[in-house]
BAFI-3210 file (N, C-alpha, C; in Angstrom, 3 decimals, decimal comma, padded with zeros to 6 digits):
// residues 200
n [1|2|3|4|5|6|7|8|9|10|11|12|13|14|15|16|17|18|19|20|21|22|23|24|25|26|27|28|29|30|31|32|33|34|35|36|37|38|39|40|41|42|43|44|45|46|47|48|49|50|51|52|53|54|55|56|57|58|59|60|61|62|63|64|65|66|67|68|69|70|71|72|73|74|75|76|77|78|79|80|81|82|83|84|85|86|87|88|89|90|91|92|93|94|95|96|97|98|99|100|101|102|103|104|105|106|107|108|109|110|111|112|113|114|115|116|117|118|119|120|121|122|123|124|125|126|127|128|129|130|131|132|133|134|135|136|137|138|139|140|141|142|143|144|145|146|147|148|149|150|151|152|153|154|155|156|157|158|159|160|161|162|163|164|165|166|167|168|169|170|171|172|173|174|175|176|177|178|179|180|181|182|183|184|185|186|187|188|189|190|191|192|193|194|195|196|197|198|199|200]
n.u [011,791|012,558|012,850|014,631|014,155|011,601|009,122|006,955|004,003|002,304|-000,304|-002,776|-005,622|-007,078|-008,677|-007,510|-004,981|-003,806|-001,949|000,469|000,766|001,018|003,374|005,185|005,083|006,086|008,676|009,800|009,956|011,715|014,033|014,802|013,475|010,615|007,213|004,807|001,515|-001,673|-003,543|-002,883|-004,045|-007,261|-008,901|-011,619|-011,860|-009,808|-008,842|-008,425|-006,495|-004,809|-003,749|-002,264|-000,417|001,058|002,151|003,721|005,526|006,912|008,448|011,388|011,656|009,764|007,195|005,523|002,842|001,555|-000,206|-002,963|-004,974|-007,087|-010,522|-013,105|-015,596|-018,143|-018,501|-017,070|-014,671|-011,195|-008,765|-007,306|-005,822|-003,264|-001,378|-001,714|-000,787|001,832|002,660|002,441|004,496|006,794|006,596|007,042|009,691|010,871|010,202|010,453|012,253|015,816|015,901|013,659|014,374|016,001|014,538|013,633|012,354|010,486|008,910|006,323|004,931|002,710|003,338|005,898|006,629|003,961|003,061|003,623|001,440|-000,420|000,752|002,920|004,793|006,521|008,535|011,753|012,104|011,818|009,894|009,649|008,907|006,590|004,876|002,626|003,524|004,340|006,933|008,612|008,147|009,163|011,915|012,425|011,816|013,542|016,097|016,005|015,799|018,266|020,071|019,221|019,427|021,993|022,654|024,343|023,877|021,538|019,130|019,123|017,007|016,035|016,204|014,401|012,022|011,710|011,380|009,034|007,223|007,142|006,144|003,560|002,385|002,327|000,769|-002,162|-002,559|-001,567|-003,393|-005,703|-005,093|-005,059|-007,654|-008,693|-010,377|-009,351|-010,300|-010,858|-008,524|-006,467|-004,246|-002,330|-002,404|-001,517|001,092|001,990|001,977|003,909|006,155|006,228|006,690|009,232|010,772|011,179]
n.v [-010,432|-010,274|-011,052|-009,150|-007,016|-006,095|-003,793|-003,024|-001,140|000,672|002,520|005,226|004,580|006,582|009,235|011,724|011,039|009,965|011,517|011,388|008,613|007,704|009,030|007,827|005,150|005,440|006,364|004,157|002,314|003,760|003,626|001,050|-000,932|-002,949|-002,246|-003,244|-003,904|-004,099|-003,642|-004,959|-007,403|-008,833|-010,851|-012,429|-014,755|-014,935|-013,998|-010,636|-010,044|-012,300|-012,010|-009,671|-010,588|-012,345|-010,625|-008,894|-010,765|-011,295|-009,079|-007,172|-004,514|-001,702|000,737|002,990|005,004|007,180|009,273|009,539|009,804|011,101|011,523|009,701|011,203|010,130|007,940|008,794|007,644|006,725|005,683|002,592|000,863|001,425|001,815|-000,764|-002,519|-001,658|-002,618|-005,377|-005,688|-005,057|-007,062|-009,309|-008,831|-008,900|-011,442|-013,277|-015,575|-015,727|-014,597|-012,880|-011,125|-009,298|-007,238|-003,854|-000,657|002,385|005,118|007,391|010,692|013,556|015,794|016,917|015,220|014,688|012,077|011,314|011,834|009,894|007,385|006,609|004,631|004,631|006,363|007,624|006,518|008,412|009,399|010,322|013,471|014,436|016,488|016,382|016,673|015,774|015,959|016,148|013,656|011,984|012,559|011,728|008,937|008,025|008,624|007,085|004,455|004,321|004,508|002,365|000,090|000,151|000,309|001,797|003,000|004,716|006,913|010,505|012,460|014,775|014,182|012,022|013,335|015,046|013,176|011,998|014,075|014,322|011,795|011,942|013,780|012,335|010,137|010,412|010,182|007,633|006,147|006,708|005,536|002,901|002,584|003,092|004,467|007,197|007,357|004,783|003,455|000,839|-000,408|-002,331|-001,802|000,834|000,427|-001,067|000,876|002,619|000,945|000,565|003,188|003,727|001,914|002,912]
n.w [-002,151|001,124|004,683|005,713|004,075|004,388|005,533|008,015|008,108|010,399|010,885|010,826|008,781|007,163|005,285|005,870|006,608|004,369|002,675|004,180|004,532|001,874|001,163|002,925|002,031|-000,604|-000,021|001,295|-000,824|-002,531|-001,099|-001,392|-000,020|001,054|001,372|003,839|005,001|006,735|004,783|002,504|001,958|001,342|002,622|003,637|005,024|006,777|009,976|011,036|013,006|012,982|010,481|010,827|012,747|011,135|009,165|010,745|011,742|009,415|008,921|009,367|009,913|011,198|011,183|013,213|013,692|016,000|015,957|015,878|018,280|019,299|020,446|018,854|016,838|016,751|018,623|020,802|021,692|021,903|019,369|019,419|017,874|016,690|018,930|020,010|017,976|017,887|020,349|019,843|017,996|019,508|021,403|019,832|019,181|021,728|022,831|020,810|018,560|017,777|015,290|015,206|017,207|016,058|015,099|014,212|015,038|014,441|015,984|015,374|015,703|015,779|017,258|019,489|022,505|023,039|023,263|025,859|027,387|026,916|026,549|028,400|028,790|026,697|027,237|026,765|024,298|022,354|020,134|016,676|015,210|012,835|012,162|010,556|007,963|004,741|003,480|005,683|006,860|004,918|005,077|007,727|007,655|005,631|006,748|009,058|008,007|006,718|008,901|010,559|008,946|007,970|005,374|002,672|000,172|-000,208|-001,603|-001,102|001,116|-000,109|-002,812|-002,912|-002,185|-004,387|-006,458|-005,592|-005,861|-008,637|-009,271|-008,132|-009,844|-012,197|-011,580|-011,861|-014,707|-015,090|-013,659|-015,116|-017,592|-016,791|-016,119|-013,561|-010,840|-008,872|-006,265|-005,664|-005,529|-004,567|-001,965|-002,876|-005,603|-005,660|-004,805|-006,984|-009,027|-008,068|-008,214|-010,967|-011,843|-010,701|-012,036|-014,507]
ca.u [011,319|012,992|012,625|015,490|013,717|010,188|008,822|005,547|003,471|001,202|-000,706|-004,214|-006,040|-008,188|-008,369|-006,634|-003,618|-003,288|-000,719|001,624|000,866|001,544|004,775|005,943|005,149|006,996|010,028|010,256|010,356|012,883|015,209|015,120|012,760|009,291|006,202|003,772|000,511|-002,873|-004,361|-002,400|-004,890|-008,681|-009,378|-012,632|-011,759|-008,696|-009,032|-007,527|-005,376|-003,891|-003,059|-001,279|000,646|001,887|002,911|004,746|006,550|007,652|009,141|012,450|011,488|008,381|006,889|004,305|002,411|000,599|-000,757|-004,432|-005,428|-008,226|-011,777|-013,935|-016,736|-019,403|-018,634|-016,289|-013,632|-009,954|-008,415|-006,229|-005,164|-001,844|-000,590|-001,797|000,115|003,189|002,920|002,664|005,821|007,811|006,504|007,723|011,125|011,300|009,982|010,639|013,539|016,936|015,539|012,733|015,029|016,721|013,588|013,905|011,122|010,464|007,600|006,058|003,804|002,605|003,904|006,883|006,248|002,526|002,859|003,761|000,134|-001,308|001,473|004,166|005,756|007,462|009,560|013,113|012,166|011,904|009,184|010,007|007,778|006,439|004,041|001,681|004,169|004,899|008,371|009,264|008,080|010,101|013,261|012,498|011,841|014,778|017,245|015,876|016,152|019,718|020,750|018,832|019,859|023,423|022,856|024,998|023,476|020,159|019,018|018,877|015,593|015,679|015,992|013,147|010,909|011,553|010,818|007,650|006,441|006,961|005,255|002,192|001,883|002,126|-000,164|-003,507|-002,569|-001,351|-004,682|-006,636|-004,708|-005,426|-009,098|-008,924|-010,781|-008,399|-010,937|-010,945|-007,170|-006,128|-002,842|-001,498|-002,338|-000,642|002,453|002,323|002,280|005,223|007,163|006,270|007,349|010,653|011,486|011,371]
ca.v [-009,827|-011,073|-010,486|-007,975|-005,950|-005,762|-002,749|-003,017|000,203|000,689|003,921|005,399|004,418|007,493|010,164|012,797|010,533|009,447|012,164|010,849|007,181|007,556|009,468|006,774|003,999|005,792|006,444|002,784|001,769|004,481|003,210|-000,341|-001,833|-003,343|-001,915|-004,225|-003,432|-004,940|-003,361|-005,698|-008,570|-008,664|-012,224|-012,468|-016,020|-014,836|-012,990|-009,488|-010,120|-013,330|-011,426|-008,743|-011,424|-012,877|-009,540|-008,472|-011,814|-011,270|-007,797|-006,783|-003,099|-001,348|002,157|003,101|006,398|007,287|010,631|009,550|009,338|011,898|010,799|009,623|012,118|009,395|007,156|009,445|006,738|006,838|004,546|001,867|-000,077|001,711|001,404|-002,212|-003,154|-001,350|-003,590|-006,685|-005,679|-005,126|-008,387|-010,222|-008,567|-009,271|-012,843|-014,132|-016,254|-014,841|-013,918|-011,800|-010,170|-008,318|-006,235|-002,446|000,112|003,824|005,610|008,740|011,446|014,847|016,816|016,420|014,915|014,451|010,672|011,125|012,007|008,750|006,113|006,994|003,520|004,895|007,314|007,240|006,056|009,616|009,358|011,374|014,366|014,761|017,704|016,139|017,196|014,665|016,101|015,804|012,208|011,385|012,691|010,893|007,512|007,771|008,637|005,925|003,249|004,375|004,210|001,051|-001,005|000,240|000,365|003,069|003,587|005,183|008,289|011,496|012,811|015,808|013,446|011,262|014,292|015,499|012,055|011,801|015,153|013,947|010,634|012,390|014,434|011,326|009,101|010,489|009,631|006,193|005,593|006,833|004,518|001,593|002,550|003,016|005,704|007,501|007,110|003,330|002,904|-000,058|-000,352|-003,130|-001,099|001,986|-000,124|-001,444|002,088|003,094|000,056|000,864|004,488|003,648|001,041|003,626]
ca.w [-000,914|002,268|006,016|005,880|003,175|004,626|006,514|008,423|008,343|011,353|010,891|010,562|007,386|006,877|004,195|006,336|006,762|003,095|002,185|004,895|004,237|000,513|001,173|003,615|001,121|-001,694|000,534|001,540|-002,126|-003,039|-000,325|-001,701|000,883|000,580|002,386|004,171|005,955|006,752|003,598|001,339|001,709|001,631|002,736|004,694|005,760|007,716|011,001|010,876|013,943|012,501|009,334|011,372|013,319|010,046|008,537|011,710|011,753|008,148|008,751|010,290|010,239|011,470|011,379|014,019|013,869|017,106|015,917|015,940|019,595|019,729|020,552|017,667|016,958|016,877|019,857|021,863|022,157|021,130|018,523|020,083|016,964|016,486|020,112|020,172|017,011|018,349|021,415|019,225|017,379|020,560|022,018|018,911|019,337|023,069|023,165|019,647|018,402|017,462|014,043|015,545|018,108|015,235|014,631|014,504|014,857|014,660|016,411|014,882|016,245|015,106|018,122|020,439|023,888|023,178|023,628|027,308|028,022|026,698|026,545|029,060|028,728|025,608|027,686|026,409|022,907|021,542|018,847|015,731|014,957|011,410|012,042|009,449|006,759|003,952|003,266|006,949|007,097|003,962|005,656|008,927|007,287|004,889|007,666|009,950|007,246|006,497|010,159|011,079|008,075|007,668|003,926|002,348|-001,106|-000,219|-002,101|-000,065|001,279|-001,095|-004,067|-002,782|-002,212|-005,779|-007,212|-005,147|-006,466|-010,050|-009,285|-007,851|-011,048|-013,239|-011,141|-012,472|-016,071|-014,954|-013,234|-016,247|-018,567|-016,237|-015,892|-012,116|-010,174|-007,792|-004,969|-005,466|-005,616|-003,472|-001,556|-003,779|-006,880|-005,450|-004,797|-008,365|-009,793|-007,611|-008,806|-012,400|-012,009|-010,336|-012,973|-015,773]
c.u [011,673|012,654|013,405|015,093|012,336|010,005|007,316|005,113|002,234|000,785|-002,218|-004,512|-007,276|-007,721|-007,423|-005,177|-002,995|-002,033|000,542|001,843|001,477|003,015|005,668|006,150|006,150|008,445|010,612|010,737|011,634|014,169|015,558|014,489|011,356|008,252|005,182|002,777|-000,742|-003,782|-003,984|-003,249|-006,328|-009,330|-010,337|-012,542|-010,649|-008,961|-007,992|-006,294|-004,354|-003,082|-001,956|-000,117|001,627|002,763|004,028|005,885|007,436|008,572|010,216|012,230|010,010|008,234|005,550|003,955|001,303|-000,118|-002,276|-004,909|-006,635|-009,501|-012,529|-015,191|-018,057|-019,540|-017,819|-015,276|-012,375|-009,723|-007,170|-005,434|-003,658|-000,993|-000,586|-000,821|001,580|003,589|003,191|004,068|006,923|007,774|007,222|009,238|011,647|011,268|010,182|012,003|014,620|016,682|014,682|013,375|015,820|015,819|013,999|012,645|011,369|009,039|007,468|004,903|003,786|003,194|004,871|006,287|004,752|002,245|002,912|002,424|-000,762|-000,600|002,877|005,207|006,787|008,548|010,956|013,246|012,193|011,229|009,565|008,761|007,714|005,577|003,026|002,208|004,815|006,408|009,170|009,285|008,997|011,520|013,439|012,662|013,124|015,966|017,208|016,264|017,655|020,474|020,480|019,374|021,365|023,707|023,351|024,451|021,982|020,120|018,742|017,410|015,146|015,383|014,667|011,947|010,647|010,918|009,347|006,731|006,146|005,972|003,795|001,564|001,543|001,046|-001,554|-003,576|-002,345|-002,658|-005,685|-006,364|-005,131|-006,923|-009,466|-009,286|-009,844|-008,982|-011,075|-009,579|-006,835|-004,626|-001,932|-001,343|-001,417|000,818|002,905|002,727|003,599|006,336|007,332|006,999|008,851|011,462|011,775|012,810]
c.v [-010,743|-010,363|-009,187|-006,798|-005,396|-004,770|-002,738|-001,580|000,096|002,141|004,032|005,202|005,276|008,534|011,287|012,346|010,102|010,152|011,648|009,379|006,951|007,959|008,435|005,579|004,256|005,805|005,052|002,150|002,424|004,038|001,737|-001,354|-002,099|-003,073|-003,028|-003,570|-004,287|-004,707|-004,224|-006,915|-008,271|-010,037|-012,327|-013,739|-015,982|-013,714|-011,888|-009,613|-011,166|-012,807|-010,478|-009,501|-011,855|-011,786|-009,065|-009,491|-011,792|-010,054|-007,550|-005,353|-002,753|000,140|002,255|004,570|006,464|008,636|010,695|008,969|010,117|011,055|010,836|010,471|011,392|008,690|007,693|008,497|006,925|005,594|003,874|000,952|000,162|001,370|-000,113|-002,925|-002,840|-002,330|-004,971|-006,778|-005,812|-006,454|-009,424|-010,070|-009,086|-010,781|-013,815|-014,799|-015,241|-014,033|-012,686|-010,734|-009,104|-007,191|-004,822|-001,648|001,600|004,212|007,060|009,379|012,805|015,999|016,176|016,299|014,633|013,041|010,443|011,219|010,780|007,401|006,347|005,867|003,716|005,894|006,775|006,784|007,217|009,478|010,552|012,160|014,748|015,998|017,615|016,660|016,047|014,757|015,776|014,301|011,469|011,414|011,772|009,419|007,163|007,668|007,443|004,633|003,187|003,950|002,783|-000,105|-001,019|000,272|001,756|003,752|003,916|006,599|009,249|011,879|013,878|015,161|012,689|012,190|014,804|014,415|011,844|012,857|014,843|012,784|011,043|013,063|013,419|010,304|009,217|009,911|008,124|005,501|005,614|005,763|003,132|001,465|002,426|004,393|005,956|007,231|005,625|002,656|002,093|000,007|-001,107|-002,467|000,112|001,539|-000,489|-000,210|002,711|002,258|000,334|002,180|004,401|002,771|001,736|004,159]
c.w [000,259|003,581|006,197|005,004|003,534|005,772|006,776|008,720|009,224|011,533|010,685|009,076|007,144|005,875|004,622|006,417|005,424|002,601|002,866|004,556|002,858|000,447|001,848|002,689|000,000|-001,203|000,775|000,240|-002,630|-002,350|-000,527|-000,770|000,340|001,669|002,579|005,137|005,822|005,552|002,400|001,007|002,096|001,651|003,920|005,538|006,811|008,713|010,847|011,766|013,506|011,318|009,807|012,019|012,233|009,429|009,469|011,754|010,532|008,009|009,807|010,786|010,408|011,764|012,094|014,233|014,912|017,115|015,989|017,269|020,098|019,740|019,233|017,868|017,186|018,224|021,030|022,516|021,306|020,284|019,108|019,139|016,858|017,718|020,316|019,241|017,313|019,449|020,870|018,637|018,429|021,301|021,152|019,049|020,680|023,293|021,995|019,616|018,009|016,186|014,349|016,438|017,350|014,735|015,053|014,188|015,034|015,023|015,967|015,641|015,569|015,920|019,123|021,843|024,081|023,692|025,138|028,043|027,874|026,638|027,111|029,069|027,628|026,001|027,383|024,961|021,914|020,169|017,972|015,329|013,482|011,158|010,899|008,117|005,972|003,729|004,532|007,163|006,126|004,540|006,858|008,565|006,545|005,829|008,619|009,237|006,993|007,759|010,626|010,258|007,837|006,182|003,522|001,102|-001,155|-000,781|-000,951|-000,001|000,284|-002,447|-004,029|-002,862|-003,625|-006,631|-006,861|-005,761|-007,935|-010,153|-009,076|-009,073|-012,141|-012,880|-011,767|-013,882|-016,048|-014,556|-014,375|-017,289|-018,102|-015,983|-014,426|-011,579|-008,995|-006,409|-004,657|-005,492|-004,371|-003,173|-002,511|-005,143|-006,777|-005,461|-006,209|-009,174|-009,346|-008,234|-010,288|-012,652|-011,753|-011,288|-014,309|-015,871]
res [x|x|x|x|x|x|x|x|x|x|x|x|x|x|x|x|x|x|x|x|x|x|x|x|x|x|x|x|x|x|x|x|x|x|x|x|x|x|x|x|x|x|x|x|x|x|x|x|x|x|x|x|x|x|x|x|x|x|x|x|x|x|x|x|x|x|x|x|x|x|x|x|x|x|x|x|x|x|x|x|x|x|x|x|x|x|x|x|x|x|x|x|x|x|x|x|x|x|x|x|x|x|x|x|x|x|x|x|x|x|x|x|x|x|x|x|x|x|x|x|x|x|x|x|x|x|x|x|x|x|x|x|x|x|x|x|x|x|x|x|x|x|x|x|x|x|x|x|x|x|x|x|x|x|x|x|x|x|x|x|x|x|x|x|x|x|x|x|x|x|x|x|x|x|x|x|x|x|x|x|x|x|x|x|x|x|x|x|x|x|x|x|x|x|x|x|x|x|x|x]
***
């Protein structure tokens, strides 16, 4: 796992987003890259922000989903984590050393032009629209990784989508064999099962 292989995932971590998050993670693996996100470590002694700094510094590529900007039902405030982490990534690219200046990112949203209403500084970056559809996000991420990395031997999005469908069917039996409740599945464990499936 090297800097040129690592992809930072900056997205909502809620149950409604899991279908997209899981599809993104699987696609990254299928394309020969390695997914990274703040869920990979659970160290109470390390500040969350320091952990994010480190992960961003370790990754050449980055995926930022800005589709969760609505007001929270309890406190009536929006969620700023995703735009904030996008800013950190671009700051690292802008002000970092020659190594960090090679960073590449993609911004996602659920509807076209929606971002202009809440983060107009992104004008001209053209966020990609996934419409909350896992198959769409698979195609978007696969094509972006192909273009950004210049790697030629990436499987097509149709192939990845078919493999992902098979993996989802096999995952429950893999979890049962390992004695893991699907509702308690951790990010690192999910990654392990993807690696195990793809190695077959």
